[in-house]
Every structure is written in structure tokens, then in C-alpha cells.
C-alpha positions, -999 to 999 in steps of 0.1 A, spaced: -389 -13 562 -359 -33 547 -349 -29 511 -363 -61 498 -397 -55 514 -398 -19 500 -389 -32 465 -416 -59 468 -443 -34 479 -433 -10 452 -435 -36 426 -469 -47 439 -480 -11 436 -468 -10 400 -487 -41 393 -519 -26 409 -513 7 390 -510 -11 356 -542 -29 363 -560 2 375 -548 21 345 -560 -6 321 -593 -8 340 -598 29 337 -589 30 300 -611 2 290 -636 -8 317 -646 25 334 -649 45 301 -686 38 298 -694 36 335 -683 69 349 -681 106 338 -652 121 319 -645 142 351 -643 111 372 -620 94 346 -597 123 350 -597 117 388 -590 80 382 -562 89 360 -546 112 386 -548 83 411 -530 60 387 -504 85 378 -494 93 415 -495 55 423 -471 49 395 -447 77 405 -446 68 441 -443 30 435 -412 38 415 -402 62 441 -404 34 467 -381 12 445 -357 41 440 -356 47 477 -348 9 484 -320 11 459 -305 41 476 -308 27 511 -275 6 510 -257 37 497 -271 63 519 -287 43 547 -305 59 576 -338 62 591 -348 90 567 -350 67 538 -370 41 557 -395 67 567 -396 81 531 -405 46 518 -432 43 545 -446 77 537 -448 70 500 -468 38 508 -490 58 531 -494 85 504 -505 59 478 -531 44 502 -546 78 512 -540 99 481 -546 74 453 -570 53 473 -593 82 482 -592 93 445 -601 58 433 -630 56 457 -641 92 447 -641 82 410 -660 50 416 -686 63 442 -689 100 435 -686 107 472 -671 142 472 -662 141 509 -634 117 500 -617 146 483 -611 161 517 -587 134 528 -568 133 495 -545 162 506 -533 142 536 -518 116 511 -502 145 492 -486 157 524 -473 123 530 -457 123 494 -442 157 501 -427 147 533 -413 116 518 -395 135 491 -381 159 516 -367 130 536 -351 116 504 -335 150 500 -324 152 536 -309 117 534 -290 128 502 -276 160 518 -267 142 550 -249 114 531 -229 140 511 -212 153 542 
């Protein structure tokens, strides 16, 4: 993924996260349990963090380059889809089995950050 594409996708995810945060704070409050509101909030928080991470990765790419950062951006997007997406669905539907796939998104986030660290160490040499 090229830098402009990564920035655009990160910005779109920020837009979605803001909308989901507002919806959770105002629209869902009376529709789902307090426990599921916490789940929703977790999804929003991780989407925010990793959307910003995608933008940061895009800004680092010209300086550090390399496939590691491209993979990091893609893994952050995959993590958002799987981690936050499964939590949004869990909160809305109450389908507990969705919680079983959430950790796969977490693994994608972890791998992405390790790749960012790898790219930084590699470029320092």
C-alpha cells in the first residue's frame, strides 16, 4: 500500500471511529447493556489508535521505507476489521462466539507494531 492510500484509509477509519464513538455515546446508550457499551467503547478506542497508527506508518514510509512498514499498515487495517469489527458486532448482536475471533485482530495489531519497530531498527543501521 502506498503512502497516500494508507493515509486515506487511516483518515476514513478515523471518520468511522468518530461516528461509532458518537453513536455509542448517544444512540446505543438506551439500546444495549452497560457491558456491551464497554465492548463498543473498546472497539472504538482500538480503531482510533490504529487508524492513527496507519497515518503514522504512512508518514514514516518515505523516511524508513521498506516492506516492513507496508505490511505494518496492512496489518493495522486487518486488525481494525477483525478486532474492532468483531467487537462492534458482538456489542450489537450479543453473539458471544464473535469474541473468539477478536484475538486474531489483536495478533494483527501486535505484528504490525513489531514490524514498525523492526523497520526503525533496520533504518538506524
